[in-house]
C-alpha positions in Angstrom: -2.8 -18.5 -9.4 -4.7 -19.5 -12.5 -8.1 -21.7 -12.4 -11.5 -21.5 -11.3 -12.6 -19.1 -8.4 -13.4 -21.8 -5.3 -16.0 -20.7 -2.6 -16.3 -20.4 1.1 -19.6 -19.6 2.4 -20.3 -17.7 5.6 -22.9 -19.5 8.4 -25.9 -17.5 6.8 -25.8 -19.1 3.4 -29.0 -20.8 2.5 -28.2 -24.3 1.5 -30.3 -24.4 -1.3 -27.3 -21.8 -2.8 -24.6 -23.9 -1.9 -26.3 -27.0 -3.5 -27.1 -24.6 -6.6 -23.2 -24.1 -6.8 -22.0 -27.9 -5.9 -24.7 -28.8 -8.9 -22.8 -26.4 -11.6 -20.0 -27.7 -10.6 -18.3 -25.1 -8.3 -16.3 -26.0 -5.3 -17.6 -24.5 -2.4 -16.8 -25.0 1.3 -19.1 -24.5 4.1 -18.6 -22.8 7.2 -20.0 -25.8 8.7 -18.1 -27.8 6.6 -14.4 -26.1 7.8 -15.7 -26.4 11.6 -15.5 -22.6 11.8 -19.1 -22.5 13.1 -19.0 -19.6 16.1 -15.3 -18.3 14.5 -14.6 -14.5 14.5 -14.3 -12.9 11.2 -10.9 -12.4 11.1 -10.7 -16.5 11.1 -13.0 -16.7 8.5 -11.1 -14.3 6.6 -7.6 -16.2 7.2 -9.1 -19.8 6.7 -10.0 -18.6 3.2 -6.9 -17.4 2.2 -4.9 -19.9 3.1 -7.4 -21.9 1.1 -7.5 -19.9 -1.6 -10.8 -19.2 -1.3 -13.3 -16.6 -2.2 -15.7 -15.6 0.8 -19.6 -15.2 0.0 -21.6 -13.5 2.6 -25.1 -11.8 3.0 -23.7 -9.3 5.5 -21.4 -6.7 5.7 -18.9 -7.5 7.8 -16.2 -8.7 6.1 -16.9 -5.4 3.8 -15.7 -3.6 7.0 -12.6 -6.0 6.9 -11.7 -5.0 3.4 -12.2 -1.6 3.7 -10.1 -1.7 6.9 -7.3 -3.0 4.6 -7.5 -6.7 5.9 -5.8 -8.7 3.0 -8.1 -11.5 1.4 -8.6 -14.2 -1.5 -12.0 -12.1 -2.3 -15.2 -10.8 -1.3 -18.5 -11.6 -2.4 -21.4 -9.2 -1.1 -25.3 -9.7 -1.8 -27.8 -8.1 0.5 -30.2 -10.5 2.1 -33.5 -11.0 1.0 -31.9 -11.3 -2.5 -33.3 -14.5 -4.3 -31.4 -17.7 -4.3 -31.7 -18.3 -8.4 -29.9 -14.7 -8.7 -27.6 -15.4 -6.0 -26.6 -18.3 -8.2 -26.3 -16.7 -11.3 -24.0 -14.4 -9.8 -21.9 -16.7 -8.5 -21.6 -19.1 -11.3 -20.6 -15.8 -13.5 -17.9 -15.1 -11.2 -16.8 -18.7 -11.7 -16.7 -18.6 -15.0 -14.9 -15.7 -16.2 -12.6 -14.5 -13.2 -9.4 -16.3 -11.7 -8.8 -16.3 -8.0 -6.1 -13.6 -8.8 -8.9 -11.1 -10.2 -10.3 -11.9 -7.0 -7.5 -11.1 -4.4 -8.3 -8.0 -2.0 -11.2 -7.2 -4.2 -14.9 -7.6 -3.8 -17.6 -8.1 -6.2 -21.5 -6.6 -5.2 -24.0 -9.0 -6.6 
């Protein structure tokens, strides 16, 4: 699958990050918009994979699923308290440089 990376954000991701990505042209689906608030991590991975979206999260639960061998469309992880501007720059770099196939079952750390 060629094209641009599309993101799916964990429910703890700041609205400022979502807005910043969208203002720069990225396709972003939030947990709330997907009506997935309170869903299990496995359900989030399943939805993101079904839609070919890379999960962006700031907690390590998705890293654990990756380590367990769960298939996914990609995970981008950043620690809590990382400045919003740094997050947006890192995600936009992924958006501009990588393709969805590059992210399949891959984790990027910002």
